[in-house]
N, C-alpha and C positions, 0 to 999 in steps of 0.2 A: 504494500500500500504506500502511495506517495501523496503527501499533503500538498494541495494546490493553493489553498486559501484558508485563512482562519479569521473569524470575526467575533467580537465580544459586545454584548449589551451590558446593562448594569448588573444583571443577575444570571446571565446565560452566556454560553459560548457555542459556536458552530464551526464545523470543520468541513471543507470540501476536499475530498480525496479521490485519487484515481486508483482503481483496483481492477486488475485484469481487463483493462481497456474501457471500463465504465466509470463515470464520475458518480460519487456517492456523497450524500449530505448527512452529517451526524450532528445532533444537538445534545446539550447537557446543561444542567443547572436548575434553578428555580423556575417553575412553570405555572405559577398561580394565575397568570394572564394568558396561558397557552403559548408562551414565548419559546419553549423548547421545540414545539411543532409536531409532537407525536400524537396529539389528539386529546391529551389529558392535562391535569393541573398539578400532578404530584412532582416533587423535585426528583430529578434524575442525576445521580452522582456519577454515573458512567455514561459515555456517549451512547445515544440511541439512534439507530439508522432510520431516517425519515424519508429516504429516497423514494419509496413506493408512493408517497403522496404527491410527487412532482413528476408529471409526465414530461419526458424530454430530458436531454442531457444538460445538467446544470454547469454553467461555465464561470459563474461568479456569485458570491454571496456578500451581503452587507447587513450590519445590525445597527439599530438605533437603541434607545434606552430599553424598551420592552418589545421591540418588533424586529423581524428579520425579513429580508427580501432576497429571492434567488432569481437570477437571469438565466434562461435556458438558451441553448444553441440555436433554437428556432425562433428567437426573439420574443419570448413570452416571459412575463413577470409573475412570480408567485410570492405571496406574503403571508406571514402569520404572527400572532402575538397581539399586543394591545393596539387598538385602532381608533380610539376615541377622539383623536385630533385629525383624522383623515390620513394618517401615515400609510394606510394600506389601500388608498385610492378610492374610498367611498365616503360619503358624508354620513356621519353618525346622526341618527334621529332617535331620540329617546323613545323607548317603547316599541320601536319598529325593528331594530336589529341590535345584536349584541356588540359590545365594543372589544371583544376578544375573539380572534380567529385561532382556534386551537390546533389546526393543522394547515399546511400550505394550501392557499386558495388563490386561484388566478385573479390577477388584477387586470380589469378591462382597460385597454388603452383607447384614448379618443381617436387616435389615428394608428390602427394596427399595421399599416404599411410602413410606418416610420421605423427606421433601424435604431436600435438602442446599443450604444457602444459600452456604456458603463452604468452601474447603479451604485448610488451612495446614500447611506442613511445617516441622519443626524439624530439627536435625542428624540425629537418629535416630528420628523419629516423624512421623506424619501425623494431623491432626485434620480431621474432616469433619462 
């Protein structure tokens, strides 16, 4: 296994690694807001493979305070964790949707034909 990228939020970490020709994403740490990305809220002290939740080959990962975003080779974005400030690409409306995405969920782009070169997360935002 060869590590390609590592990113950390306030309470979690994620690793992008190549293994036998395939890129895999692993998450670990506190997951009370779903920020590890495995679908639950329990703390994971050892890395958990969350690759199965992300269709496509992940080429980059980036984390904010309590969220992480993955960019795939086919130009798709997937995000998970806390999203109450729009970090994961949708507007939070109280009572209509949750502010935590517990597993990677595709972020719909306004212009899906636009090529994304890089994704960067800050504490409460995502740039692509």
